[in-house]
DSSP file (Angstrom, degrees, kcal/mol; ACC not computed):
  #  RESIDUE AA STRUCTURE BP1 BP2  ACC     N-H-->O    O-->H-N    N-H-->O    O-->H-N    TCO  KAPPA ALPHA  PHI   PSI    X-CA   Y-CA   Z-CA
    1    1 A M     >        0   0    0      0, 0.0     4,-2.2     0, 0.0     5,-0.2   0.000 360.0 360.0 360.0 -41.5   99.6  113.9   89.8
    2    2 A N  H  >  +     0   0    0      1,-0.2     4,-2.5     2,-0.2     5,-0.2   0.898 360.0  53.2 -59.9 -39.8  100.6  110.4   88.6
    3    3 A K  H  > S+     0   0    0      1,-0.2     4,-2.3     2,-0.2    -1,-0.2   0.887 108.5  49.7 -64.3 -38.1  104.0  111.7   87.6
    4    4 A L  H  > S+     0   0    0      2,-0.2     4,-2.6     1,-0.2    -1,-0.2   0.916 111.0  49.2 -65.1 -43.3  104.5  113.1   91.1
    5    5 A I  H  X S+     0   0    0     -4,-2.2     4,-2.2     2,-0.2    -2,-0.2   0.909 112.3  47.9 -62.6 -42.2  103.5  109.8   92.7
    6    6 A I  H  X S+     0   0    0     -4,-2.5     4,-1.4     2,-0.2    -1,-0.2   0.894 110.4  52.7 -65.7 -39.3  105.9  107.9   90.4
    7    7 A F  H  X S+     0   0    0     -4,-2.3     4,-0.8     1,-0.2     3,-0.5   0.937 111.0  46.0 -59.8 -47.8  108.7  110.4   91.2
    8    8 A I  H >X S+     0   0    0     -4,-2.6     4,-1.6     1,-0.2     3,-0.7   0.861 105.6  61.4 -63.2 -36.5  108.1  109.9   95.0
    9    9 A N  H 3X S+     0   0    0     -4,-2.2     4,-2.3     1,-0.2    -1,-0.2   0.842  95.3  62.4 -58.9 -33.5  108.0  106.1   94.4
   10   10 A G  H 3X S+     0   0    0     -4,-1.4     4,-1.9    -3,-0.5    -1,-0.2   0.880 101.2  51.4 -59.8 -38.4  111.6  106.4   93.1
   11   11 A F  H <X S+     0   0    0     -4,-0.8     4,-2.6    -3,-0.7     5,-0.2   0.929 108.8  50.9 -62.2 -45.3  112.7  107.6   96.5
   12   12 A F  H  X S+     0   0    0     -4,-1.6     4,-3.0     1,-0.2    -2,-0.2   0.888 107.5  53.6 -60.4 -39.5  111.0  104.6   98.1
   13   13 A I  H  X S+     0   0    0     -4,-2.3     4,-2.6     2,-0.2    -1,-0.2   0.932 111.4  44.2 -63.1 -45.9  112.8  102.2   95.7
   14   14 A V  H  X S+     0   0    0     -4,-1.9     4,-2.3     2,-0.2    -2,-0.2   0.923 116.0  46.9 -66.2 -43.6  116.2  103.6   96.6
   15   15 A I  H  X S+     0   0    0     -4,-2.6     4,-2.5     2,-0.2     5,-0.2   0.924 112.9  50.1 -63.4 -43.7  115.5  103.7  100.3
   16   16 A M  H  X S+     0   0    0     -4,-3.0     4,-2.7    -5,-0.2     5,-0.2   0.934 111.4  48.0 -59.6 -47.4  114.1  100.1  100.2
   17   17 A N  H  X S+     0   0    0     -4,-2.6     4,-2.4    -5,-0.2    -1,-0.2   0.889 110.9  52.2 -62.3 -38.8  117.1   98.8   98.3
   18   18 A S  H  X S+     0   0    0     -4,-2.3     4,-2.1     2,-0.2    -2,-0.2   0.946 113.2  42.4 -63.5 -48.4  119.5  100.5  100.8
   19   19 A F  H  X S+     0   0    0     -4,-2.5     4,-2.5     2,-0.2    -2,-0.2   0.889 113.7  52.2 -66.5 -38.4  117.8   99.0  103.8
   20   20 A N  H  X S+     0   0    0     -4,-2.7     4,-2.5    -5,-0.2    -1,-0.2   0.899 109.0  51.5 -63.1 -38.7  117.5   95.6  102.1
   21   21 A G  H  X S+     0   0    0     -4,-2.4     4,-1.6    -5,-0.2    -2,-0.2   0.907 110.0  48.4 -63.6 -41.7  121.2   95.8  101.3
   22   22 A M  H  X S+     0   0    0     -4,-2.1     4,-1.1     1,-0.2    -2,-0.2   0.917 112.9  48.2 -64.1 -42.9  122.1   96.5  104.9
   23   23 A L  H  X S+     0   0    0     -4,-2.5     4,-1.1     1,-0.2     3,-0.4   0.901 109.1  53.2 -64.3 -40.1  119.9   93.6  106.1
   24   24 A S  H  < S+     0   0    0     -4,-2.5    -1,-0.2     1,-0.2    -2,-0.2   0.814 105.2  54.1 -68.7 -28.4  121.4   91.2  103.6
   25   25 A T  H  < S+     0   0    0     -4,-1.6    -1,-0.2     1,-0.2    -2,-0.2   0.773 114.5  41.3 -74.9 -23.6  125.0   92.0  104.8
   26   26 A S  H  < S+     0   0    0     -4,-1.1    -2,-0.2    -3,-0.4    -1,-0.2   0.533 138.5   2.7 -98.8  -6.5  124.0   91.2  108.4
   27   27 A S  S  < S-     0   0    0     -4,-1.1     2,-0.3    -5,-0.1    -3,-0.2   0.078 105.5 -67.1-135.7-106.3  121.9   88.1  107.5
   28   28 A S     >  -     0   0    0     -5,-0.1     4,-2.3     1,-0.1     5,-0.2  -0.978  31.2-110.5-153.0 163.5  121.5   86.8  104.0
   29   29 A V  H  > S+     0   0    0     -2,-0.3     4,-2.4     1,-0.2     5,-0.2   0.873 118.8  51.3 -62.0 -37.7  119.9   87.7  100.6
   30   30 A Y  H  > S+     0   0    0      2,-0.2     4,-2.5     1,-0.2    -1,-0.2   0.910 110.2  47.0 -70.1 -42.3  117.3   85.0  101.1
   31   31 A W  H  > S+     0   0    0      2,-0.2     4,-3.0     1,-0.2     5,-0.3   0.905 112.0  52.4 -64.2 -40.5  116.3   86.1  104.6
   32   32 A T  H  X S+     0   0    0     -4,-2.3     4,-2.7     2,-0.2    -2,-0.2   0.938 111.2  45.5 -59.8 -48.3  116.1   89.7  103.3
   33   33 A S  H  X S+     0   0    0     -4,-2.4     4,-2.2     2,-0.2    -1,-0.2   0.908 113.6  50.5 -62.9 -41.6  113.8   88.8  100.4
   34   34 A F  H  X S+     0   0    0     -4,-2.5     4,-2.2     2,-0.2    -2,-0.2   0.947 113.5  43.7 -60.8 -50.1  111.7   86.7  102.8
   35   35 A M  H  X S+     0   0    0     -4,-3.0     4,-2.6     1,-0.2     5,-0.3   0.897 111.0  55.6 -64.8 -40.6  111.3   89.5  105.3
   36   36 A H  H  X S+     0   0    0     -4,-2.7     4,-2.1    -5,-0.3    -1,-0.2   0.931 112.6  42.0 -55.2 -47.0  110.7   92.1  102.6
   37   37 A H  H  X S+     0   0    0     -4,-2.2     4,-2.6     2,-0.2    -1,-0.2   0.815 110.9  55.3 -76.1 -30.3  107.8   90.0  101.3
   38   38 A I  H  X S+     0   0    0     -4,-2.2     4,-2.4     2,-0.2    -2,-0.2   0.951 112.7  42.6 -64.5 -47.9  106.4   89.1  104.7
   39   39 A F  H  X S+     0   0    0     -4,-2.6     4,-2.5     2,-0.2    -2,-0.2   0.893 114.7  51.4 -65.5 -38.4  106.1   92.8  105.6
   40   40 A S  H  X S+     0   0    0     -4,-2.1     4,-2.9    -5,-0.3     5,-0.2   0.915 109.7  50.0 -62.4 -42.8  104.8   93.6  102.2
   41   41 A L  H  X S+     0   0    0     -4,-2.6     4,-2.2     2,-0.2    -2,-0.2   0.930 111.9  47.4 -62.2 -46.0  102.2   90.9  102.4
   42   42 A G  H  X S+     0   0    0     -4,-2.4     4,-1.7     2,-0.2    -2,-0.2   0.927 114.6  46.2 -61.7 -45.5  101.0   92.2  105.9
   43   43 A F  H  X S+     0   0    0     -4,-2.5     4,-2.1     1,-0.2    -2,-0.2   0.936 114.6  46.4 -62.9 -47.2  100.9   95.8  104.7
   44   44 A M  H  X S+     0   0    0     -4,-2.9     4,-2.8     1,-0.2    -1,-0.2   0.819 107.3  58.2 -68.6 -29.3   99.0   95.0  101.5
   45   45 A Y  H  X S+     0   0    0     -4,-2.2     4,-2.5    -5,-0.2    -1,-0.2   0.913 107.2  47.6 -65.2 -41.0   96.6   92.7  103.4
   46   46 A I  H  X S+     0   0    0     -4,-1.7     4,-1.9     2,-0.2    -2,-0.2   0.933 113.2  47.7 -63.7 -45.3   95.6   95.6  105.6
   47   47 A I  H  X S+     0   0    0     -4,-2.1     4,-2.9     1,-0.2     5,-0.4   0.916 111.2  52.6 -60.2 -43.1   95.2   97.9  102.5
   48   48 A Y  H  X S+     0   0    0     -4,-2.8     4,-2.0     1,-0.2    -2,-0.2   0.921 108.5  49.2 -58.2 -47.2   93.2   95.1  100.8
   49   49 A L  H  < S+     0   0    0     -4,-2.5    -1,-0.2     1,-0.2    -2,-0.2   0.858 117.3  41.7 -63.2 -35.3   90.8   94.8  103.8
   50   50 A I  H  < S+     0   0    0     -4,-1.9    -2,-0.2    -5,-0.2    -1,-0.2   0.918 129.2  20.4 -78.7 -44.1   90.3   98.6  103.9
   51   51 A Y  H  < S+     0   0    0     -4,-2.9     2,-1.0    -5,-0.2    -3,-0.2   0.711  91.7  95.0-106.9 -22.7   89.9   99.5  100.2
   52   52 A D     <  +     0   0    0     -4,-2.0     3,-0.3    -5,-0.4    -1,-0.1  -0.607  40.1 175.7 -81.8 106.5   89.0   96.4   98.1
   53   53 A K  S    S+     0   0    0     -2,-1.0    -1,-0.2     1,-0.2    -4,-0.0   0.691  76.4  57.8 -81.1 -19.1   85.3   96.5   97.8
   54   54 A N  S    S-     0   0    0      2,-0.0    -1,-0.2     3,-0.0     3,-0.1   0.651  92.7-142.7 -85.9 -15.6   85.2   93.4   95.4
   55   55 A K        -     0   0    0     -3,-0.3    -2,-0.1    -7,-0.2    -6,-0.0   0.964  23.7-142.4  47.5  64.1   86.9   91.1   97.9
   56   56 A F        -     0   0    0      1,-0.1     2,-0.4     4,-0.0    -1,-0.1  -0.160   9.5-144.7 -54.6 142.6   88.9   89.3   95.2
   57   57 A R    >   -     0   0    0     -3,-0.1     3,-1.1     1,-0.0    -1,-0.1  -0.939  19.8-110.6-115.2 137.7   89.4   85.6   95.6
   58   58 A I  T 3  S+     0   0    0     -2,-0.4    -1,-0.0     1,-0.2     0, 0.0  -0.323  98.2  44.3 -61.6 142.9   92.6   83.8   94.5
   59   59 A G  T 3  S+     0   0    0      3,-0.1    -1,-0.2     2,-0.1     4,-0.1   0.278  80.4  98.1 106.6  -9.6   92.1   81.5   91.5
   60   60 A R  S <  S+     0   0    0     -3,-1.1     2,-0.2     2,-0.1    -2,-0.1   0.672  75.2  68.0 -82.2 -16.7   90.1   83.8   89.3
   61   61 A L  S    S-     0   0    0      1,-0.1     2,-0.1     2,-0.0    -2,-0.1  -0.650  89.1-100.9-105.4 159.0   93.0   84.9   87.2
   62   62 A E    >   -     0   0    0     -2,-0.2     3,-1.5     1,-0.1     4,-0.3  -0.359  40.0-107.8 -68.9 157.1   95.3   83.2   84.8
   63   63 A F  G >> S+     0   0    0      1,-0.3     3,-2.4     2,-0.2     4,-0.6   0.841 113.4  69.3 -56.8 -36.9   98.7   82.1   86.1
   64   64 A K  G >4 S+     0   0    0      1,-0.3     3,-0.6     2,-0.2    -1,-0.3   0.751  90.4  62.5 -59.1 -23.6  100.6   84.8   84.1
   65   65 A Y  G <4 S+     0   0    0     -3,-1.5    -1,-0.3     1,-0.2    -2,-0.2   0.607 100.0  53.7 -78.6 -10.1   99.0   87.4   86.4
   66   66 A Y  G X> S+     0   0    0     -3,-2.4     3,-1.0    -4,-0.3     4,-1.0   0.569  85.1  87.6 -94.2 -11.8  100.8   86.0   89.4
   67   67 A L  H <X S+     0   0    0     -3,-0.6     4,-2.7    -4,-0.6     3,-0.3   0.837  75.5  65.3 -59.7 -36.7  104.2   86.1   87.7
   68   68 A P  H 3> S+     0   0    0      0, 0.0     4,-2.3     0, 0.0    -1,-0.2   0.854  98.4  55.9 -57.3 -31.6  105.0   89.7   88.9
   69   69 A G  H <> S+     0   0    0     -3,-1.0     4,-1.4     2,-0.2    -2,-0.2   0.913 109.5  45.1 -63.8 -41.9  105.0   88.4   92.5
   70   70 A L  H  X S+     0   0    0     -4,-1.0     4,-1.5    -3,-0.3    -1,-0.2   0.910 112.8  51.0 -66.1 -41.9  107.7   85.8   91.6
   71   71 A M  H  X S+     0   0    0     -4,-2.7     4,-2.6     1,-0.2    -2,-0.2   0.875 104.6  58.5 -63.1 -36.4  109.6   88.5   89.6
   72   72 A S  H  X S+     0   0    0     -4,-2.3     4,-2.5    -5,-0.2    -1,-0.2   0.895 102.4  53.1 -60.7 -41.0  109.5   90.8   92.7
   73   73 A A  H  X S+     0   0    0     -4,-1.4     4,-2.1     1,-0.2    -1,-0.2   0.910 111.0  46.3 -61.5 -41.7  111.2   88.2   94.8
   74   74 A V  H  X S+     0   0    0     -4,-1.5     4,-2.8     2,-0.2     5,-0.2   0.914 111.1  52.4 -66.8 -43.0  114.1   87.9   92.3
   75   75 A V  H  X S+     0   0    0     -4,-2.6     4,-2.6     1,-0.2     5,-0.2   0.918 111.0  47.0 -59.8 -44.7  114.3   91.7   92.0
   76   76 A V  H  X S+     0   0    0     -4,-2.5     4,-2.6     2,-0.2    -1,-0.2   0.915 113.1  48.7 -65.2 -42.9  114.6   92.1   95.8
   77   77 A M  H  X S+     0   0    0     -4,-2.1     4,-2.1    -5,-0.2    -2,-0.2   0.931 113.7  45.8 -64.1 -44.9  117.2   89.3   96.0
   78   78 A I  H  X S+     0   0    0     -4,-2.8     4,-2.2     2,-0.2     5,-0.2   0.937 115.0  47.1 -64.2 -46.3  119.4   90.8   93.2
   79   79 A G  H  X S+     0   0    0     -4,-2.6     4,-2.2    -5,-0.2    -2,-0.2   0.911 113.0  49.0 -61.1 -42.9  119.1   94.3   94.6
   80   80 A S  H  < S+     0   0    0     -4,-2.6     4,-0.5    -5,-0.2    -1,-0.2   0.863 114.1  46.2 -65.3 -36.1  120.0   93.1   98.1
   81   81 A A  H  < S+     0   0    0     -4,-2.1     4,-0.3    -5,-0.2    -1,-0.2   0.846 119.5  38.4 -74.5 -34.3  122.9   91.1   96.9
   82   82 A C  H >X S+     0   0    0     -4,-2.2     4,-2.5    -5,-0.2     3,-1.1   0.778  95.5  75.3 -92.1 -28.4  124.4   93.8   94.6
   83   83 A I  H 3X S+     0   0    0     -4,-2.2     4,-2.0     1,-0.3    -1,-0.2   0.837  93.7  54.2 -60.9 -34.7  123.9   97.1   96.5
   84   84 A A  H 34 S+     0   0    0     -4,-0.5    -1,-0.3     1,-0.2    -2,-0.1   0.817 115.7  40.4 -67.4 -28.7  126.7   96.5   99.0
   85   85 A N  H <4 S+     0   0    0     -3,-1.1    -2,-0.2    -4,-0.3    -1,-0.2   0.837 131.6  20.1 -88.9 -35.8  129.1   95.9   96.1
   86   86 A I  H  X S-     0   0    0     -4,-2.5     4,-0.6     1,-0.1    -3,-0.2   0.580 102.5-124.5-114.1 -11.9  128.1   98.6   93.6
   87   87 A G  H  X  -     0   0    0     -4,-2.0     4,-1.8    -5,-0.5     5,-0.1  -0.001  32.2 -74.1  87.1 164.6  126.2  101.2   95.7
   88   88 A A  H  > S+     0   0    0      1,-0.2     4,-2.4     2,-0.2     5,-0.2   0.873 125.0  55.8 -65.6 -39.3  122.7  102.6   95.4
   89   89 A T  H  > S+     0   0    0      1,-0.2     4,-2.6     2,-0.2    -1,-0.2   0.956 111.1  41.0 -62.8 -51.8  123.5  104.9   92.5
   90   90 A F  H  X S+     0   0    0     -4,-0.6     4,-2.8     1,-0.2     5,-0.3   0.870 112.0  56.8 -66.6 -34.6  124.8  102.2   90.2
   91   91 A L  H  X S+     0   0    0     -4,-1.8     4,-2.2     1,-0.2    -1,-0.2   0.951 112.3  41.5 -58.2 -48.4  122.1   99.8   91.2
   92   92 A I  H  X S+     0   0    0     -4,-2.4     4,-3.0     2,-0.2    -2,-0.2   0.892 113.0  54.3 -68.0 -39.5  119.4  102.3   90.2
   93   93 A V  H  X S+     0   0    0     -4,-2.6     4,-2.4    -5,-0.2    -2,-0.2   0.950 112.1  43.2 -59.4 -49.1  121.3  103.3   87.0
   94   94 A F  H  X S+     0   0    0     -4,-2.8     4,-2.3     1,-0.2    -1,-0.2   0.887 113.5  52.3 -66.6 -37.2  121.5   99.6   85.8
   95   95 A N  H  X S+     0   0    0     -4,-2.2     4,-2.7    -5,-0.3    -1,-0.2   0.939 110.6  48.2 -59.3 -46.7  117.8   99.1   86.9
   96   96 A L  H  X S+     0   0    0     -4,-3.0     4,-3.0     2,-0.2     5,-0.2   0.901 109.5  51.7 -63.6 -41.4  116.8  102.1   84.9
   97   97 A V  H  X S+     0   0    0     -4,-2.4     4,-2.5     1,-0.2    -1,-0.2   0.939 112.6  46.3 -61.0 -45.6  118.7  101.0   81.8
   98   98 A G  H  X S+     0   0    0     -4,-2.3     4,-2.3     1,-0.2     5,-0.2   0.908 113.4  49.2 -62.2 -41.4  117.1   97.6   81.9
   99   99 A Q  H  X S+     0   0    0     -4,-2.7     4,-2.3     2,-0.2    -2,-0.2   0.899 111.1  49.3 -65.4 -40.7  113.7   99.2   82.4
  100  100 A I  H  X S+     0   0    0     -4,-3.0     4,-2.5     2,-0.2    -2,-0.2   0.936 111.3  49.4 -64.0 -45.6  114.1  101.6   79.5
  101  101 A L  H  X S+     0   0    0     -4,-2.5     4,-1.8    -5,-0.2    -2,-0.2   0.942 115.6  41.3 -60.8 -48.6  115.3   98.8   77.2
  102  102 A I  H  X S+     0   0    0     -4,-2.3     4,-2.6     1,-0.2    -1,-0.2   0.859 113.1  55.5 -69.6 -32.9  112.4   96.5   78.0
  103  103 A S  H  X S+     0   0    0     -4,-2.3     4,-2.9    -5,-0.2     5,-0.2   0.906 106.1  50.8 -64.7 -40.9  109.9   99.4   78.0
  104  104 A V  H  X S+     0   0    0     -4,-2.5     4,-2.8     2,-0.2     5,-0.2   0.923 112.6  46.8 -61.5 -43.7  111.0  100.4   74.5
  105  105 A L  H  X S+     0   0    0     -4,-1.8     4,-2.3     2,-0.2     6,-0.4   0.910 112.8  48.7 -65.2 -42.4  110.4   96.8   73.3
  106  106 A I  H  X>S+     0   0    0     -4,-2.6     4,-1.5     2,-0.2     5,-0.9   0.937 116.2  43.6 -62.8 -46.1  107.1   96.5   75.0
  107  107 A D  H  <5S+     0   0    0     -4,-2.9    10,-3.0     2,-0.2    -2,-0.2   0.935 115.6  47.0 -64.7 -46.6  105.9   99.8   73.5
  108  108 A E  H  <5S+     0   0    0     -4,-2.8    -2,-0.2    -5,-0.2    -1,-0.2   0.895 126.4  26.1 -65.2 -41.9  107.2   99.2   70.0
  109  109 A F  H  <5S-     0   0    0     -4,-2.3    -1,-0.2    -5,-0.2    -2,-0.2   0.453 100.2-121.6-105.5  -1.9  105.9   95.7   69.6
  110  110 A G  T ><5 -     0   0    0     -4,-1.5     3,-0.9    -5,-0.2    -3,-0.2   0.894  43.8-172.1  64.1  39.2  102.9   95.8   72.0
  111  111 A L  G > < +     0   0    0     -5,-0.9     3,-1.8    -6,-0.4    -1,-0.1  -0.225  61.0  21.2 -64.6 155.2  104.3   92.9   74.0
  112  112 A F  G 3  S-     0   0    0      1,-0.3    -1,-0.2     2,-0.0    -2,-0.1   0.720 134.3 -64.1  60.4  24.9  102.2   91.3   76.7
  113  113 A G  G <  S+     0   0    0     -3,-0.9    -1,-0.3     1,-0.2    -2,-0.2   0.591  95.6 146.0  79.5   9.7   99.0   92.6   75.2
  114  114 A M    <   -     0   0    0     -3,-1.8    -1,-0.2    -4,-0.1     2,-0.2  -0.437  58.4 -96.1 -77.4 154.9   99.9   96.2   75.7
  115  115 A E        -     0   0    0     -2,-0.1    -5,-0.2     1,-0.1     2,-0.2  -0.492  45.6-107.1 -69.4 138.2   98.9   98.9   73.2
  116  116 A K        -     0   0    0     -2,-0.2    -8,-0.2    -6,-0.1    -9,-0.1  -0.454  31.0-170.2 -69.4 135.8  101.7   99.7   70.7
  117  117 A V        -     0   0    0    -10,-3.0    -7,-0.1    -2,-0.2     3,-0.1  -0.926  24.8-130.9-125.7 103.8  103.4  103.1   71.2
  118  118 A P        -     0   0    0      0, 0.0     2,-0.2     0, 0.0   -10,-0.1  -0.167  23.1-106.3 -60.1 145.7  105.6  103.7   68.2
  119  119 A F        -     0   0    0    -11,-0.1     2,-0.4   -15,-0.1     3,-0.0  -0.496  33.3-150.4 -69.4 136.0  109.2  104.8   68.8
  120  120 A R    >   -     0   0    0     -2,-0.2     3,-1.8     1,-0.1     4,-0.4  -0.914  16.1-132.9-112.7 139.3  109.8  108.5   68.0
  121  121 A K  T >  S+     0   0    0     -2,-0.4     3,-1.6     1,-0.3     4,-0.4   0.807 104.1  66.5 -59.6 -30.4  113.1  109.8   66.8
  122  122 A K  T >> S+     0   0    0      1,-0.3     3,-0.8     2,-0.2     4,-0.8   0.747  88.9  67.8 -65.5 -20.4  113.0  112.6   69.4
  123  123 A N  H <> S+     0   0    0     -3,-1.8     4,-2.4     1,-0.2    -1,-0.3   0.771  84.0  72.8 -67.1 -24.7  113.3  110.0   72.1
  124  124 A L  H <> S+     0   0    0     -3,-1.6     4,-2.5    -4,-0.4    -1,-0.2   0.843  90.5  58.1 -59.5 -33.2  116.8  109.3   70.9
  125  125 A V  H <> S+     0   0    0     -3,-0.8     4,-2.2    -4,-0.4    -1,-0.2   0.949 108.8  43.9 -61.9 -48.6  118.0  112.6   72.4
  126  126 A G  H  X S+     0   0    0     -4,-0.8     4,-2.1     1,-0.2    -2,-0.2   0.917 114.5  48.8 -62.9 -44.1  116.8  111.5   75.9
  127  127 A Y  H  X S+     0   0    0     -4,-2.4     4,-2.4     1,-0.2    -1,-0.2   0.875 110.4  52.5 -64.0 -36.6  118.3  108.0   75.5
  128  128 A S  H  X S+     0   0    0     -4,-2.5     4,-2.9    -5,-0.2     5,-0.2   0.907 107.4  51.1 -65.6 -42.1  121.6  109.5   74.4
  129  129 A V  H  X S+     0   0    0     -4,-2.2     4,-2.4     2,-0.2    -2,-0.2   0.918 111.2  48.6 -61.3 -43.2  121.7  111.8   77.4
  130  130 A I  H  X S+     0   0    0     -4,-2.1     4,-2.1     2,-0.2    -2,-0.2   0.931 112.4  48.3 -61.6 -46.0  121.1  108.9   79.7
  131  131 A L  H  X S+     0   0    0     -4,-2.4     4,-2.4     2,-0.2    -2,-0.2   0.913 111.5  49.0 -62.2 -44.6  123.8  106.8   77.9
  132  132 A V  H  X S+     0   0    0     -4,-2.9     4,-2.6     1,-0.2    -1,-0.2   0.908 109.9  53.2 -62.0 -41.4  126.3  109.7   78.1
  133  133 A G  H  X S+     0   0    0     -4,-2.4     4,-1.9    -5,-0.2    -1,-0.2   0.903 109.2  48.2 -59.1 -42.6  125.6  110.1   81.8
  134  134 A I  H  X S+     0   0    0     -4,-2.1     4,-1.3     2,-0.2    -2,-0.2   0.917 111.0  50.3 -65.3 -43.4  126.2  106.4   82.4
  135  135 A V  H >X S+     0   0    0     -4,-2.4     4,-0.8     1,-0.2     3,-0.5   0.923 109.9  51.0 -60.4 -44.2  129.5  106.6   80.5
  136  136 A I  H >< S+     0   0    0     -4,-2.6     3,-0.8     1,-0.2    -1,-0.2   0.884 105.3  56.7 -61.5 -38.6  130.6  109.6   82.5
  137  137 A M  H 3< S+     0   0    0     -4,-1.9    -1,-0.2     1,-0.2    -2,-0.2   0.815 107.1  49.2 -63.0 -29.9  129.8  107.8   85.8
  138  138 A F  H <<        0   0    0     -4,-1.3    -1,-0.2    -3,-0.5    -2,-0.2   0.629 360.0 360.0 -84.7 -14.1  132.2  105.0   84.8
  139  139 A I    <<        0   0    0     -4,-0.8    -1,-0.2    -3,-0.8    -2,-0.2   0.486 360.0 360.0 -79.1 360.0  135.1  107.3   83.9
C-alpha cells in the first residue's frame, strides 16, 4: 500500500511543479513559493486539527527538525524557476538523480541518524538503466 501511495505522490509532484511553473511565469518565483506554502499551511492546519490527537506545540523539537520546511521553500522556488526552461520531464529526471545519489549516501553511511542499509551490487543494474535512460533523453 505504501508503494502505491508513493507512486501516486509522484503524480502530485509533477502536477504541482507544472502549476507552480505556470504561476511563476505570470508572477514570480518568490510569489509562487509564497503562495504554495500559504496554501500548504492552510491545508495542513486543517488536517492537523482533524487528526492530530497530541496537539503538538512548537518549540518541543530541535532546530534541525524544522529544516525540511526551509528546504521545501528552496525546492519549490527552484522547480518553479526551471520547469518553464527545461520542462516537467527533465525537472523530474534531475530531481530523481539527485534523490538517488543522496539516498545512496544516506543508506550507505547512515547519515542523519538513519539506519545503515548496505549497498548491494544488484542495485548497479537499476542505476545503470536509469543512467542510460538519461543519456538517451539528451541525444
